[in-house]
N, C-alpha and C positions, 0 to 999 in steps of 0.2 A: 715705729715699724715703717720701713719703706715699702709701701704697697706696690708701687710701680715695678720695683725690682722682682717682686714675687710673680708678677705677670710675665716678665721677661724670662724668669726661670721656668715658668709653665711652658712657654714656647719651646724651650730646649728639651723639656721632658716629653712634649708631644713629638718632637723630632725623633727622640730615642724610641718611642712607642712605634713610630712609623717604620724605623729601621728594623726593629725586632719582630714586627707583625705584618707580614705581607697580606694576610687574609683580612679583607676590608671590614667585615662585620666585627671581628675580634678587635681590630685596631680602633674602630669607632667606639665599641663598648668600653675599652680601657681609657680612651680619650675623654669620654663622657664622665667617667668616674673621677679623674684627676681635676677636670674643670669644675665639677660640682663641689669637690673638696675645697678648692681654692675660693670659690664664691661663698661657701659656708664660713670659711676663715675670715674673709673680708667682712661679712655681715657681723660677726662677733666683734671684730676690731672697730668697725664703724659705730656700733651701738655702745661700745665701751668708751671710745675716745672722741667720737664726733669729728667735726671739722673746725679748723681755725678761722676760715673765712668762706664766703660764698664762692670765691674763685676756686678754692680747694675742693669744695663740694662739686662744682661743675666739672672740674678736671677729673675727679674720681669717676663720676657717673657717665661722663662723655668719653673718657679715654681709658683710665685704669681698669674699671669694671668691664669695659667692653672686650678686653682681650680674652678673658676666660668665658664671658657670656657669648661672644660671637662663635668661639670654637665649640662651646656646648651646643648651641643651636645647630651649627653646621654639621657636627658629627651625629647629633640626634636625628637630623633629617636624613643623613646618609644611612644610618642604622635602620630607621623605619622604612626607607625606600628599598634597601637591599634585602631585608628579610621578607618583603612582600613581592619582590621582583620575580616574574615568571621564570620557572626553571627551564622551560622548553618553549618552542615555537617562536622563531625570530620575529615574526610579525606582532605577536602579543607583547614581546619585549619592547619592540619599537613603539608601540602604542602606549605602553606604560610610561616610557620616558617622555614621550610627547605630551601626555596628559599632565605629568608633573611640571614640565616646562611651561605649559599653558597656565597652570595654576599659579606659578611664580610670576608670570607676566601679568596676571590679573592683580596680584599683590602690588607689583611695581606701579601699575596704572592707578590703582586705588590710592596709593600713597605718593602720587606724583609730586605734589607740592613739597612734602617732607623730603623726598629724594633730591629735589632740586636744592633745597636748603642745605642738605648734607654735602652734596657734590660741589656746591659753589664755595664751600668753606665759610659760609655765613655764621655769625655768632650773635646776632641781635635778639634772638629768642632763646638763647642758652639758659638764661636765668629761669624762664618759665618752663622750658623743656627738661632741664637737667638739675633742678633742685626739688626738694620734697615739699616745698611750701605752696606749690601751685596745683596740687592734686585735685582740689575742689573745683578749680577753674579750668584746667586742662586735664580732662579725664583720661585715664589710661585706656588706650584704644588698641587692643591687639587680640588676636584669636589664640586659642590653645592655652592661654594663661588666664584663667578666669579669676584667680585671686593672686595678688602680689602684695607682699609685705610693704605697707606704706612707709616703714622706717628704712627700707632698703631699696626702694624703687622710686623713680620719678615718672612724670607723665609720658616721657618719650624715650627713656633709656632702653627699655625692652624693644621698642619699635626700631631704634637705631641698631640694636644688636641683630634683629631679624633682617633689616635692610642690608647690613654688611654681610651677614652669613649667607643670605639668599643670593647675593652677588657671586660669592664663591661657589655656592651650590649649583648655580646655573652653569658655571664653567665645568664643574664636575659632570653634570648631566650632558652637556654638549660633547664632552670627551667620550662618555659612554655611548652616546648616539653615533658619533663619528666611527667609533670602533665597531659598533654593531653593523652599521650600514656599509662599512667597507670590508665586511666578512672577516674581521680579525677574530682571534680566539676570545672566548668569553670569560677569561679569568678575572675575578673581582679584585681589582687592586685600586688603591686610592689614586695612584698617579700614573694613569695609562699612557701619558705622553712623556714620561720620564723627564720632568721639569729640571731645569738647571738651577742649582743653588745660587742665590744672589748674596754674595759676600760683602756687599757694600751697604751704605746707609740709605735711609729713606730720602734724604736730600739728594743723594747721588742718583737715585732712581728718577726723581722728579726732574732733575737737571737733564738727564739723558732723554727722558720722555719728551720734554718740551723741545729739546734740540732736534730730535727725530721728526717731530711734527712740524717744527719751523722749516726743516729741510724739505718737507713734502710727504713724509710718511702718512698714509691714510687720506691724503688729499684727493686722490682719484676716486676713492669710495665715499668721499664726503664724511669721513669719520671724525667725531669730536675727540678732544683730549681724553675724556673718560673712556670712550669706546676703544681708542688705540691702547690705552692702559689695560683694558680687559683682555685684548689680544696678547699683549706682552705678558700678562699674568698666566697665560696658557703656556708660555715658554719658560718663565722664571718662577721658581718656588718662593714667591714673595708677594705679600699683600700690602700695597702702599697705604699711607695714612695722610689725610688732610692735604690732598694734592694741590688744590688751589692756594690754600693758606701757606703751604711750604714754598710754592713758587713766589708768592709775595715776599717771603723772607729772603729768598735768593736774590731778588731784585734789590734788597736793602743791604746787601753785604758791602762792607767798607772797602775790602781789597778786591780780589778777583770775584766776579759774579758767576764765573764758569769754572770753579775750582776743579770739579770732577773731570770735566772735558779737558781742562789743561793737563791734568794728571794722565788722562788717557793718551793725549797727544805725546806727552813726554815719554811714557812707557813704550809707545809704538816707535818713536824715534830711536830710543835706546836699543830696542829689539832689532831695528834695521841696521844700526851701527854694529851691533854684535854679529849679525849675519854677514857683514862685509869684512870682518876681521880675518 
């Protein structure tokens, strides 16, 4: 069974749920259900088949499992937040959002070293973090999940899921706060900024991100690559993966190292030529 393809199919299913359900609580509820179903399927498959190598195990817990896990945590947080969100009093609503953002910031501060490990694209602790053989040495450290199946969890796969999901959840809360403070209507929708669909690849995103930063985007505000990426994610309906690692692979390309930018330039020139005909 190709587990990675199931994760990719899940993302398509989540998009359909989003299109068909504008009410955020219902959307979150349905999304939670499909994510749980896929994780349950993964668990049965892993217990039955196991892994052929340590590399396969690391890839599953660090990448494949993360897709449904991150979405599960993300929509669970949204569902919990929205059902408890004050129905009236704009100031109470603002305080509710701010309290949640403060709580997430404490999580990021507490897990600062792990966050730097993830954001840097490092891999030197992957064996200890993302295989099941090190549970006795690297204890599972996460709140809300007081018991995790040792046959389907590693010391840090849940923490990685929370770290990535909370990054997206912060963007969601920032959008809610922006909307509230600018006196926009209070309809509960997942995508208040009407994000643009990103039809290109992860490598294309990283190539464009680095090009914009190299040209000076974010320099005036002293923003890092990751912070610029967070801003772009408020525009594009896309969550990049392994930004630093992907950039290293771009540098190792044998032909053009700026393939996407080359294609952009070609497309623009063709459009200019057509407009002059």
